[in-house]
Structure formats: structure tokens, C-alpha cells
C-alpha positions as CSV (number, residue, x, y, z in Angstrom):
1,M,15.1,-12.5,-2.4
2,L,13.8,-15.1,-5.1
3,A,14.4,-17.7,-2.6
4,N,12.3,-15.2,0.0
5,L,10.0,-14.9,-3.0
6,I,9.6,-18.2,-3.7
7,R,8.8,-18.9,-0.1
8,A,6.2,-16.1,-0.2
9,T,4.1,-17.9,-2.7
10,W,5.1,-20.8,-1.9
11,W,2.0,-23.0,-3.1
12,R,1.1,-21.2,-6.4
13,F,5.0,-22.4,-6.8
14,M,4.7,-25.6,-6.2
15,A,1.6,-26.0,-7.8
16,T,3.0,-24.3,-10.9
17,A,6.3,-26.6,-10.2
18,I,4.3,-29.8,-9.8
19,T,2.0,-29.2,-13.4
20,S,4.6,-28.3,-15.2
21,T,7.4,-31.1,-14.4
22,L,4.5,-33.7,-14.9
23,F,3.8,-32.3,-18.7
24,G,7.1,-32.5,-19.6
25,L,7.2,-36.5,-17.8
26,A,3.6,-36.8,-19.8
27,S,5.6,-35.5,-23.2
28,V,8.5,-38.0,-23.2
29,A,6.5,-40.7,-22.3
30,L,4.2,-39.8,-25.6
31,V,7.0,-40.0,-27.6
32,A,8.5,-43.1,-25.9
33,L,5.1,-44.8,-26.4
34,I,5.1,-43.4,-30.1
35,N,8.3,-45.4,-30.7
36,E,7.1,-48.7,-29.4
37,I,3.8,-48.1,-31.5
38,I,6.4,-47.7,-34.4
39,N,8.0,-50.6,-33.8
40,S,5.2,-53.2,-32.5
41,S,3.1,-55.8,-33.8
42,P,-0.7,-54.9,-34.8
43,E,-2.0,-57.0,-32.0
44,A,-0.4,-54.4,-29.2
45,R,-1.4,-51.6,-31.0
46,A,-5.0,-51.1,-30.0
47,E,-3.8,-51.1,-26.0
48,Q,-0.9,-48.7,-26.9
49,F,-3.0,-45.9,-28.5
50,T,-5.5,-46.3,-25.4
51,Y,-2.7,-45.5,-23.5
52,F,-1.9,-43.0,-25.9
53,A,-5.3,-40.8,-25.4
54,V,-4.9,-41.4,-21.8
55,L,-1.3,-39.2,-21.9
56,A,-2.8,-37.0,-24.8
57,V,-5.3,-35.7,-22.8
58,S,-3.8,-35.3,-19.1
59,G,-1.2,-33.9,-21.2
60,V,-3.2,-30.9,-22.6
61,I,-5.0,-30.8,-19.1
62,L,-1.9,-30.5,-17.4
63,Q,-0.1,-28.0,-19.3
64,L,-4.0,-25.8,-18.8
65,C,-3.4,-25.7,-15.3
66,S,0.3,-25.0,-15.3
67,K,-0.2,-22.0,-17.5
68,I,-2.5,-20.7,-15.1
69,F,-1.0,-21.2,-12.4
70,A,2.3,-19.5,-13.9
71,E,-0.1,-16.7,-14.5
72,Q,-1.3,-15.9,-11.2
73,L,2.5,-16.9,-10.0
74,T,3.8,-14.4,-12.3
75,E,1.4,-11.1,-11.5
76,Q,1.8,-12.3,-7.5
77,S,5.4,-12.1,-7.5
78,Q,5.0,-8.8,-9.4
79,A,3.1,-7.5,-6.8
80,T,5.0,-8.9,-3.8
81,V,7.4,-7.9,-4.9
82,R,6.5,-4.0,-5.1
83,S,4.7,-3.7,-2.4
84,Q,7.8,-5.3,-0.4
85,V,10.0,-2.4,-1.7
86,A,7.7,-0.1,-1.2
87,E,7.0,-0.7,2.2
88,H,10.6,-1.1,3.3
89,V,11.4,2.4,1.2
90,V,7.9,4.3,3.4
91,N,9.5,2.3,6.6
92,A,13.3,3.8,6.3
93,E,14.6,6.1,7.5
94,F,14.9,9.0,5.6
95,N,18.5,10.2,5.0
96,D,18.9,6.1,3.4
97,V,15.8,6.8,0.9
98,E,17.7,10.4,0.0
99,A,21.1,8.7,-0.5
100,Q,20.2,5.8,-2.7
101,G,18.0,8.8,-4.9
102,A,15.0,8.4,-6.8
103,G,15.8,7.0,-9.9
104,K,17.1,4.0,-8.2
105,I,14.1,3.3,-6.1
106,K,11.3,3.6,-9.2
107,S,14.1,1.7,-11.7
108,C,13.6,-0.9,-8.3
109,L,9.7,-0.7,-8.8
110,T,9.1,-1.2,-12.3
111,E,11.6,-2.4,-14.4
112,H,13.6,-4.8,-11.6
113,S,10.5,-6.0,-10.5
114,L,9.1,-6.9,-13.8
115,R,12.1,-8.4,-14.3
116,V,11.9,-11.0,-11.4
117,S,8.4,-11.7,-12.1
118,E,8.9,-12.9,-15.8
119,F,11.5,-15.9,-13.7
120,F,8.4,-17.2,-12.8
121,Q,6.2,-16.6,-16.0
122,R,9.3,-18.7,-18.2
123,L,9.3,-21.2,-14.6
124,P,6.8,-23.7,-16.4
125,G,9.0,-23.7,-19.5
126,I,11.7,-24.5,-17.4
127,L,10.5,-26.6,-15.8
128,T,8.6,-29.0,-18.7
129,N,11.4,-28.7,-20.7
130,A,13.8,-29.6,-18.2
131,M,11.6,-32.8,-17.6
132,I,11.4,-33.6,-21.3
133,V,15.5,-33.6,-21.3
134,L,16.1,-35.2,-18.4
135,G,13.4,-38.1,-19.5
136,S,14.9,-38.2,-22.3
137,F,18.0,-39.3,-21.1
138,A,16.3,-41.8,-19.2
139,Y,14.8,-43.8,-22.0
140,M,18.2,-43.2,-24.0
141,A,19.9,-45.4,-21.1
142,W,16.5,-47.8,-21.3
143,L,17.8,-48.3,-25.3
144,D,21.2,-48.4,-24.9
145,W,23.5,-47.4,-22.0
146,R,27.0,-47.4,-24.4
147,V,24.9,-44.0,-26.0
148,F,23.3,-42.9,-23.1
149,I,27.3,-42.5,-21.2
150,F,28.2,-41.0,-25.1
151,A,25.4,-38.4,-24.7
152,V,26.3,-37.4,-20.6
153,L,29.8,-36.9,-21.8
154,T,28.4,-34.6,-24.7
155,L,26.5,-32.9,-22.1
156,I,29.1,-32.5,-19.5
157,V,31.4,-30.6,-22.1
158,G,28.3,-28.8,-23.6
159,S,27.4,-27.6,-20.1
160,V,31.6,-26.8,-19.6
161,G,31.2,-24.4,-22.9
162,Y,28.2,-22.5,-21.6
163,S,28.6,-21.5,-17.7
164,L,32.4,-19.8,-18.9
165,A,30.1,-18.2,-21.3
166,N,27.6,-17.4,-19.4
167,S,29.3,-16.0,-16.4
168,T,31.3,-13.2,-18.5
169,A,27.3,-12.3,-19.6
170,F,25.9,-12.4,-16.5
171,K,28.4,-9.4,-15.5
172,K,27.7,-8.2,-18.6
173,V,24.0,-8.1,-17.8
174,T,24.7,-7.1,-14.0
175,E,26.7,-3.5,-15.3
176,A,23.3,-2.8,-17.7
177,A,21.3,-3.4,-14.4
178,K,23.6,-0.8,-12.8
179,I,23.5,1.3,-15.9
180,Q,19.8,1.6,-16.2
181,D,19.1,3.2,-12.6
182,S,20.9,5.9,-13.9
183,L,18.8,6.1,-16.9
184,Y,15.9,6.2,-14.9
185,D,17.6,10.0,-13.3
186,Q,17.6,11.3,-16.7
187,F,14.5,10.3,-17.5
188,D,13.3,12.5,-14.8
189,S,14.9,15.6,-16.1
190,I,12.8,15.1,-19.4
191,Y,10.1,16.5,-17.3
192,D,12.0,18.3,-15.0
193,G,14.6,20.4,-16.6
194,A,12.2,21.0,-19.9
195,K,12.1,24.8,-19.2
196,E,15.8,24.9,-18.7
197,L,16.4,22.9,-22.0
198,K,13.5,25.0,-24.2
199,L,15.3,27.9,-23.7
200,H,18.7,26.9,-24.4
201,K,19.1,24.4,-27.7
202,S,22.6,23.7,-27.5
203,K,21.8,22.5,-23.8
204,R,19.2,20.2,-25.4
205,R,21.6,18.6,-28.4
206,I,23.8,17.8,-25.7
207,F,21.7,16.2,-23.6
208,V,20.1,14.4,-26.1
209,D,23.2,13.2,-27.5
210,H,25.6,12.9,-24.6
211,V,23.9,12.4,-21.8
212,I,21.2,10.4,-22.0
213,G,21.8,9.4,-25.9
214,D,25.3,8.0,-23.9
215,T,23.6,6.5,-21.2
216,I,20.9,4.9,-23.8
217,S,23.6,3.5,-26.0
218,L,25.8,2.3,-23.2
219,L,22.9,0.0,-21.7
220,R,22.0,-1.4,-25.4
221,A,25.4,-2.0,-25.6
222,R,25.7,-3.6,-22.2
223,R,22.4,-5.8,-23.3
224,V,23.6,-6.8,-26.8
225,Q,27.2,-8.1,-25.6
226,G,25.5,-9.9,-22.5
227,A,23.0,-11.0,-25.1
228,T,25.8,-12.4,-28.1
229,I,27.5,-14.4,-25.3
230,Y,24.4,-16.0,-24.1
231,H,24.0,-16.9,-28.2
232,Y,27.3,-18.0,-28.7
233,A,27.0,-20.3,-25.9
234,A,23.4,-21.6,-27.3
235,S,25.2,-22.5,-30.7
236,W,27.9,-24.6,-29.0
237,G,25.6,-26.4,-27.2
238,G,23.5,-26.9,-30.4
239,F,26.6,-27.9,-31.9
240,S,27.0,-30.4,-29.1
241,I,23.7,-31.6,-29.9
242,F,24.0,-32.4,-33.3
243,A,27.1,-34.2,-32.8
244,F,26.2,-36.3,-30.8
245,I,23.1,-37.4,-32.4
246,G,25.7,-37.7,-35.5
247,G,28.3,-40.0,-33.3
248,A,25.3,-41.5,-31.8
249,L,23.4,-42.8,-35.3
250,Y,26.7,-43.9,-36.7
251,F,27.9,-45.5,-33.6
252,L,24.4,-47.5,-34.2
253,S,24.5,-48.2,-37.9
254,G,27.5,-50.4,-37.6
255,Q,26.5,-52.8,-34.8
256,A,25.6,-56.1,-35.9
257,S,22.3,-56.9,-34.1
258,D,19.0,-55.4,-34.7
259,T,18.8,-51.6,-34.3
260,T,16.1,-50.4,-36.0
261,K,14.2,-49.7,-33.0
262,V,17.0,-48.0,-30.6
263,M,17.7,-45.8,-34.0
264,S,14.3,-44.5,-34.3
265,G,13.9,-44.1,-30.4
266,F,17.1,-42.0,-30.4
267,A,16.3,-39.9,-33.8
268,L,12.7,-39.4,-32.2
269,L,14.4,-38.1,-28.9
270,F,16.6,-35.8,-30.3
271,L,14.0,-34.0,-32.9
272,Y,11.8,-33.5,-30.1
273,M,14.5,-32.5,-27.9
274,L,16.0,-29.8,-29.7
275,T,12.8,-27.5,-29.5
276,P,13.2,-28.0,-25.4
277,L,16.5,-27.5,-25.2
278,E,16.2,-24.0,-27.2
279,V,13.7,-22.5,-24.8
280,M,16.1,-23.6,-21.9
281,L,18.9,-22.4,-22.9
282,A,16.9,-18.7,-24.5
283,A,15.7,-18.9,-20.7
284,I,18.6,-18.6,-19.1
285,P,19.6,-15.0,-20.0
286,K,16.2,-14.5,-18.6
287,A,16.9,-15.8,-15.3
288,A,20.4,-14.8,-15.2
289,A,18.6,-11.2,-16.0
290,A,16.0,-12.0,-13.1
291,K,18.6,-12.8,-10.8
292,A,20.3,-9.8,-11.3
293,S,17.4,-7.5,-10.9
294,A,16.8,-9.9,-7.4
295,N,20.7,-8.9,-6.4
296,T,20.1,-5.2,-7.3
297,I,16.5,-5.0,-5.7
298,S,17.9,-6.4,-2.5
299,E,21.5,-4.2,-2.1
300,M,19.4,-1.3,-2.4
301,T,16.8,-2.6,0.3
302,A,19.8,-3.9,2.4
303,K,21.5,-0.4,2.5
304,M,18.6,1.4,3.9
305,S,17.8,0.7,7.8
306,L,14.3,0.1,8.6
307,I,12.8,3.5,11.6
308,S,13.0,2.0,15.0
309,Q,9.5,0.3,16.6
310,Q,10.9,0.2,20.0
311,S,9.3,3.0,21.6
312,T,6.0,1.8,22.5
313,T,4.2,5.5,23.1
314,E,4.1,8.6,20.8
315,L,4.7,12.4,22.0
316,T,1.7,14.6,21.4
317,E,2.7,17.8,23.4
318,F,5.6,18.8,25.0
319,E,6.5,21.9,26.9
320,C,9.9,22.6,25.4
321,I,12.9,20.8,23.2
322,E,16.6,21.5,23.6
323,L,19.4,20.7,21.1
324,K,22.7,20.0,23.3
325,A,25.7,19.9,20.8
326,L,23.8,18.4,18.2
327,S,25.4,18.6,15.0
328,H,25.5,16.9,11.8
329,G,27.6,16.3,8.4
330,Y,27.4,15.4,4.7
331,Y,29.4,15.8,2.0
332,H,28.7,18.6,-0.1
333,E,29.3,18.1,-3.7
334,Q,29.8,22.6,-5.4
335,S,32.0,23.0,-2.7
336,D,33.8,19.0,-3.0
337,E,33.7,18.9,0.9
338,V,32.3,17.5,4.1
339,F,29.9,20.5,5.1
340,A,29.1,20.4,9.1
341,L,26.6,21.7,10.8
342,T,28.8,23.2,14.3
343,P,27.3,21.6,17.5
344,I,23.9,23.6,17.8
345,N,22.8,24.7,21.7
346,L,19.4,25.3,21.6
347,T,16.0,25.5,23.5
348,L,12.5,25.8,21.5
349,N,10.0,26.6,23.8
350,R,5.8,25.6,23.2
351,G,4.4,28.5,21.8
352,E,7.2,30.5,19.8
353,I,7.7,32.0,16.8
354,I,11.1,31.5,15.5
355,Y,12.6,32.7,12.3
356,L,15.9,31.5,10.5
357,V,17.8,33.2,8.2
358,G,20.5,32.9,6.2
359,G,22.3,32.6,3.2
360,N,21.7,29.8,0.4
361,G,24.2,26.8,1.6
362,S,24.3,28.0,4.5
363,G,22.8,25.2,6.7
364,K,19.1,26.6,7.1
365,T,17.3,23.4,5.5
366,T,19.8,20.9,6.5
367,F,19.2,22.3,10.3
368,A,15.5,21.9,10.0
369,K,15.6,18.7,8.9
370,L,17.9,17.7,11.3
371,L,15.4,19.5,14.2
372,C,12.7,17.7,13.0
373,G,14.1,14.0,13.3
374,L,14.7,13.3,10.1
375,Y,18.4,13.8,10.2
376,P,20.3,11.0,12.7
377,A,22.5,13.9,14.7
378,K,26.2,12.6,14.1
379,E,26.8,14.2,17.8
380,G,25.0,15.4,20.8
381,D,21.4,15.1,22.7
382,L,17.8,15.9,22.1
383,Y,15.9,16.2,24.9
384,V,11.5,16.8,25.3
385,D,10.9,18.1,28.0
386,G,14.1,16.4,29.9
387,Q,13.3,13.2,28.4
388,L,16.5,12.0,26.3
389,I,15.3,11.1,22.6
390,T,17.3,8.3,21.8
391,A,17.4,6.1,18.5
392,A,14.2,4.3,19.3
393,K,12.5,7.3,20.4
394,L,13.2,8.8,17.2
395,D,10.3,8.1,15.1
396,S,8.1,8.7,18.4
397,Y,9.5,12.7,18.4
398,R,9.2,12.8,14.6
399,Q,5.5,13.3,15.2
400,L,5.5,15.8,17.0
401,F,6.2,18.1,13.7
402,S,4.1,18.9,10.7
403,A,6.1,20.5,8.0
404,V,6.2,22.1,4.8
405,F,9.5,22.1,3.2
406,S,11.2,23.4,0.0
407,D,10.7,20.6,-2.1
408,F,7.5,19.4,-0.6
409,H,5.3,16.9,-2.2
410,L,1.5,17.0,-2.0
411,F,-0.6,13.9,-2.3
412,D,-2.8,13.4,-4.1
413,R,-5.5,12.9,-0.8
414,L,-5.7,13.4,3.1
415,L,-3.4,10.5,4.2
416,D,-4.8,11.0,7.6
417,C,-7.7,13.3,7.8
418,Q,-10.9,11.6,6.6
419,D,-13.0,12.7,9.5
420,K,-16.1,14.1,7.9
421,V,-15.5,17.5,10.3
422,L,-11.6,17.7,8.9
423,Q,-12.9,17.8,5.5
424,D,-15.0,20.9,6.3
425,K,-12.4,22.9,8.5
426,G,-10.2,22.3,5.6
427,N,-12.1,23.1,2.8
428,D,-12.8,26.6,5.0
429,L,-8.8,26.8,4.5
430,I,-9.0,26.9,1.4
431,K,-11.5,29.2,0.9
432,K,-9.7,31.9,2.9
433,L,-6.1,30.8,1.3
434,N,-8.9,32.0,-1.9
435,L,-8.1,28.8,-3.4
436,H,-11.5,27.7,-3.5
437,H,-12.8,29.0,-7.2
438,K,-9.7,25.9,-8.2
439,V,-9.8,22.7,-5.9
440,A,-11.5,21.4,-3.1
441,I,-11.6,18.0,-0.7
442,K,-14.3,15.6,-1.7
443,D,-14.2,12.4,-0.2
444,G,-11.4,13.3,1.6
445,A,-9.2,13.9,-1.8
446,F,-8.1,17.1,-3.6
447,T,-10.5,17.5,-6.6
448,T,-7.4,18.5,-9.0
449,Q,-3.9,19.3,-8.5
450,K,-3.1,21.3,-11.7
451,L,-2.2,24.4,-9.7
452,S,0.5,26.5,-9.6
453,Q,3.6,26.0,-7.4
454,G,2.5,29.2,-5.1
455,Q,-1.3,27.5,-4.6
456,R,-0.1,24.0,-4.5
457,K,2.3,24.9,-0.9
458,R,-1.2,27.1,0.0
459,L,-2.6,23.6,-0.5
460,A,0.0,22.6,1.5
461,L,-0.2,24.5,4.3
462,V,-4.1,23.5,4.6
463,V,-2.9,20.1,5.3
464,T,-0.3,20.6,7.8
465,Y,-3.3,22.9,9.8
466,L,-5.6,19.7,9.5
467,E,-2.8,17.3,10.8
468,D,-2.8,19.8,14.1
469,R,0.4,19.0,15.4
470,P,2.4,21.1,18.5
471,F,4.9,21.9,15.8
472,Y,4.8,23.4,12.4
473,V,8.2,24.4,9.9
474,F,7.9,26.4,7.2
475,D,10.6,26.6,4.5
476,E,10.8,29.1,2.5
477,W,6.9,29.0,2.2
478,A,6.0,32.3,1.1
479,A,9.0,32.6,-1.5
480,D,6.4,31.8,-4.1
481,Q,3.7,34.0,-2.4
482,D,1.5,37.0,-4.0
483,P,2.4,40.1,-1.8
484,V,-1.5,39.7,-0.3
485,F,-1.2,36.2,0.3
486,K,2.8,36.9,2.5
487,D,0.7,39.3,4.5
488,V,-2.0,36.7,5.8
489,F,0.8,34.2,6.6
490,Y,3.0,36.1,8.6
491,T,0.8,38.8,10.3
492,E,-2.3,36.2,10.9
493,L,-1.6,32.7,10.1
494,L,1.8,32.3,12.2
495,P,0.3,34.1,14.7
496,A,-3.0,32.4,15.0
497,L,-1.0,29.1,15.2
498,S,1.2,30.5,18.2
499,A,-1.8,31.7,20.1
500,R,-3.1,27.6,20.5
501,G,0.3,26.7,21.7
502,K,2.1,25.7,18.5
503,T,5.0,26.7,17.9
504,V,6.6,27.5,15.0
505,F,9.6,27.7,12.8
506,V,9.6,29.5,9.4
507,I,13.0,30.1,7.7
508,T,12.7,33.2,5.7
509,H,14.2,35.9,3.6
510,D,11.3,38.4,4.4
511,D,12.9,41.1,6.6
512,K,9.7,43.1,6.2
513,Y,8.3,40.1,9.0
514,F,11.1,40.0,10.9
515,H,9.7,42.2,13.7
516,L,7.0,39.6,14.1
517,A,9.1,36.8,15.5
518,D,9.7,35.7,18.7
519,R,13.1,35.0,18.3
520,L,15.3,35.5,15.3
521,L,18.3,32.8,14.3
522,R,20.7,33.2,12.0
523,M,22.6,30.5,9.9
524,E,25.9,31.2,8.6
525,N,28.1,28.1,7.0
526,G,26.9,26.0,10.0
527,Q,26.9,28.1,12.7
528,L,23.6,29.1,14.3
529,T,23.8,32.2,16.4
530,E,20.8,34.1,18.0
531,G,19.7,38.2,18.0
532,K,18.7,39.1,21.1
533,S,15.4,40.1,19.4
534,G,13.8,40.7,16.3
535,L,13.9,44.3,16.0
536,A,17.6,44.2,16.7
537,Q,18.5,41.7,14.4
538,K,16.5,43.6,11.1
539,M,18.6,46.4,12.2
540,A,21.7,44.9,12.5
541,I,20.9,42.7,9.1
């Protein structure tokens, strides 16, 4: 993923890399020039001071440009990662998104994307200090090739030890990234489960101490373990450097020839190299964390198949939808077994009002999602007016439906209903549903969402009306409504939709209104049956 991100931000990446590299080289040149000035004659110093001024000004300018480019690169990289992840999730198949879970997706959009962008933020420092180290070694080779070889051997020994520690630390960092994903799910529970936690003191204590508390402690432990190993490795690197400095100076002090310039050069270089080496060593854990986060994002997106875009035409109308031996299965946690819808044969016609009834966990919502095309069928075929709906046509098929599921989401704006006439129509519907004193549609958005669950469902109903699709699905819509709104829903709104040629599919337990359905279906343990009429089915129940 990091390679793709570099390609997406290539010109800012190159500008950052070039200016940072040149700044590093200018810094080394300044140190070398200082050593030359110290050991040169007074006559030569005038020209050398001119070079010093040019290098100093150039270094300041290069450093400034490097930091500006790096800041732009950091923000662009984070924006690019978040845009790419959001786009992939939005365009992925629903069952794959559901399988990944909200916590992991949210973690990738927030902390993981931030860690990836931090790599680019540290890029100038890494490149600059790398150039300082490499330039210093080159100057060492020019001063004395024997000491240079000693320096290279020391670097190899230090690198081997550091690499071994780094691989162990990276495992800890990667494990911490996975623990963080589960922690985001538990963060959601703090708000979503607030009512339950307030009612039970013991639940609050267990949740804080043993659920979220244990996860936070485990995450902290893994991150501390990884960082500690990195610090051990950095200390080993520091010890190697000081051992080299001592050995080099001891070797040079025993030479018979004049080694003042060489010794002062090595002393200046190593003192100057200490900070760059520390910065580079400190950047490695951050780079490892960025790599782990990038891997997490890549793994998540790889597990989500994108919606097929092969179909060139979208379905807008239908006369009948046929399900032939259609089935779907999934793992059911409560029963610890695979729940399956038995092969379903059903024909749904334009303008019908169909009620689906059944107990909790019988498979009603699963069937509704299968009918809408949100879940792919494991077996069987789906036809619209005799036309087979293949995987490539499934997204086109989904455009026939508008739905309000029991776990619906209400966006803060009308995403596809910006027309002024539609907004006026929406406000009329809001008034009919007695919401006009609390909310309205203004400039394509809702003025508020601070509503009760029942009121939010009525607002979601308004959105489906404005979408004006040929097939409507309502999953327990009336469950949170007052009796007066239930009556309006079943006796006025649904018949009005049917009169306009819309097919209406309602999951319900309100047997008071069963007689209003054209057809009544029952779901029992994944098996769908149909009564002869709404009234007969009501009497049987």
C-alpha cells in the first residue's frame, strides 16, 4: 500500500526526498568544511568562509523547502488513504463490509491512516539524517581508508543486532494493531450500551475493569514491549558507535605521522553523527508502525470485493420478480451453527402488498436482504421479467429497491434528492407524519436529527418516498410508532404506494392489519410458506 501511496503523491514525495537529501549533503559538507577551516592556513580561510556562507544559506533554504513539502505530503497522504478506504468500503459488497465490522473499518479510517501519514511526516528527517550518515562515511574514507573499513564493520555488526531486535519488535507492533481494531468496537459499546450499563452497576464494573480495561492494558503492553525492544536495539547501536569512536581514536593516536586533521575530522563527524543516528533509530519504530497499519488497511480492503460495474443499464421498472430455489446461509452465533434459508420459490408482482411474519431469528431480515440483492444467493436463480440476474447485474437489480431496515441509518442530508420540488414534497410528507414542528428539509439537508427512534424512522420513510423506487421494503417499521402512526402507515401510506404501482414488502408482527395484505408469508427456521389469503392466515395464527 505504501508503494501505491507514493505513486499517488509522487511529485510531492520526490520534492520532499530531493530537498531532504540535498539538505543532508549540505550539512555534511559544512562539517567537512569546518574541519578544513580548523586545519588550514589563514590565507586560505577567506575563500573557505565564502563557501561556508553559501552552504549555510543553501542549507537553511533546503531545510525550509523540505519541511513545507513534507507537511503537504503528510496531509495529502492521509487524505488519500482515507478517501481510498472510504471509497472502497462504500463500493464493496454489503456482506463483505458486514463481515469486516464497523470497528475495523473505523480504525482504518482513523488511527491506521494517521500512522501511515506519520511515515511521510518523518520522511525528511529520515532522508536528511541518512545523507548525513552516508556523507560522513564518505568523508571518513577520504580521511583514512583503514578507519573507514573499521567503521563499516562496526556498522554491519550493529545492523545485524538491530535487525534481529527489529523483527521481534515488529511482531509486537503488528499484534497491537489488531488489538486496536477490537478496541474500537468496545469504544462503540460505551455509547451504544450506555442504558444497560447505567442500569447495572456490576456490568459497569466488569465492562470497565475486564472488557475494555483488559483490552486497553493488552494494547499498552504490546506497544510498550515493541518500543522497549526498539530502545534496546537503539542502545546497542549507540554502544557500537562509541566503541568505534574509542577504537578509531586509539588507533590514530598510535600512528607516527601527523594525524591531527584526521583525528579532528573523525571527532567532529562522530559528534555530529550522534543526533542523526538517534533520529534514524527513533524513526524505525514509527516506520514499522506505519507498515503494520498499511498492511492492516491492505488486508481489510483485499477481503472486500467491489461491486461489479459490468452492467451498463440499470433496471427502473418491473412487472414480476421470480425467485427460483434461492437460498442463503450464514453462521449463527447464538445457536453455534450455520443458519440457512431453505430453497425459496416465490413470485412477486408489481403493485402487491406482501406481509412477512415469523418469530425472532427465523430469517425474515436475512430473506429481505437476499431479496434486495444485499446478500448474494448461495444457490438458485433470480429473474426480473424473465431476465436472469447474474452477479454482474446484481447492482443494477438493487436499484429497484428502497428500504428501511430495523437497523437503518439516517444520513444528515438527502444524498440524491436535491431538487427543490422534491424538497417541498418531502416537507409535505414531514407535515403529514407530524414532524414539521421538529424537523424540516432545508438546502438539501435535515435541520436536525435529535429525534426519538420512532421519529427518525418516520424521517427515513420520507427519504424512501422521495427516492420513488418501484419496490419498497419495510423491516418492522411500525415497531417504534404510536398507534395513530401505525394506523396511518398500514391503512393510508401502504395502500397509496400500491395504488401507484409500487410493490410493498413489510416485515411485521401487527396481526391487526394482516387482512390488508394481498399476500401473507410466514418464515419458520429459514423455511418460507405462504397462506391462501391474509384473512385465512390471520385466523390460523
